[in-house]
C-alpha positions as CSV (number, residue, x, y, z in Angstrom):
1,M,66.6,50.1,19.1
2,K,64.0,47.9,20.8
3,R,64.8,44.9,22.3
4,K,62.5,41.7,21.5
5,A,60.1,41.0,24.2
6,Q,60.9,37.8,26.7
7,T,58.7,35.1,26.7
8,K,57.7,33.3,29.5
9,G,59.7,30.3,29.9
10,E,59.4,27.6,32.5
11,A,59.7,28.7,36.4
12,I,62.8,27.4,38.0
13,I,61.7,27.3,41.4
14,P,58.3,25.3,41.5
15,A,55.1,27.3,43.1
16,E,54.7,25.3,45.9
17,L,58.2,25.7,46.9
18,L,58.1,29.8,46.6
19,E,54.6,29.8,48.2
20,Q,56.1,27.4,51.3
21,A,59.2,30.0,51.8
22,R,56.8,33.0,51.9
23,R,54.7,31.2,54.6
24,S,57.7,30.4,56.5
25,I,58.9,34.1,56.3
26,S,55.8,35.4,57.2
27,M,55.5,33.2,60.5
28,D,59.1,34.1,61.3
29,R,58.2,38.2,61.1
30,L,55.3,37.3,63.7
31,K,57.4,35.5,66.5
32,T,59.9,38.5,66.4
33,K,56.9,41.3,67.0
34,S,55.3,39.4,69.6
35,G,57.2,40.4,73.0
36,K,58.1,43.7,74.5
37,C,61.7,43.9,76.5
38,T,60.9,44.1,79.9
39,V,63.5,47.0,81.0
40,C,62.6,49.6,77.6
41,G,59.4,47.9,76.2
42,G,61.3,47.6,72.8
43,E,61.0,44.9,70.6
44,T,62.5,41.1,71.6
45,S,64.1,38.7,69.5
46,A,62.5,35.3,69.4
47,T,66.3,33.9,70.7
48,G,66.2,35.4,73.8
49,A,64.8,33.5,77.0
50,D,65.2,36.7,79.4
51,S,62.5,38.9,77.3
52,L,65.1,41.5,76.5
53,C,65.7,43.9,73.7
54,W,69.5,43.6,72.1
55,V,70.2,46.7,73.3
56,C,69.5,45.8,77.0
57,R,71.0,42.5,76.6
58,R,74.3,44.0,75.4
59,L,74.3,46.4,78.5
60,K,73.3,43.5,80.6
61,I,76.3,41.5,79.2
62,S,78.5,44.2,79.6
63,A,77.8,45.1,83.4
64,W,78.4,41.3,84.2
65,R,82.2,41.7,82.4
66,E,82.7,44.6,84.3
67,I,81.6,42.9,87.4
68,E,84.2,39.7,86.8
69,Q,87.1,42.3,85.9
70,Q,86.5,44.2,89.2
71,A,86.1,41.5,91.4
72,P,89.4,40.1,91.2
73,A,91.0,43.3,92.2
74,Q,89.0,43.6,95.4
75,E,90.5,40.6,96.9
């Protein structure tokens, strides 16, 4: 049994809107690949101001937490 060939109907999303979405996605990809991590040289995210990759940023945050927990014990 064969299926009927589907006829091309009207586009649900206008072509202009699709093209705009494609351009915004390509611009986002360019932004994320632009920087390198100052510690390991990996790719940085566009959200960070400290130019660290996500791994180095997590290590930095966990080190801060560890120092904060040790400070009250020394006093």
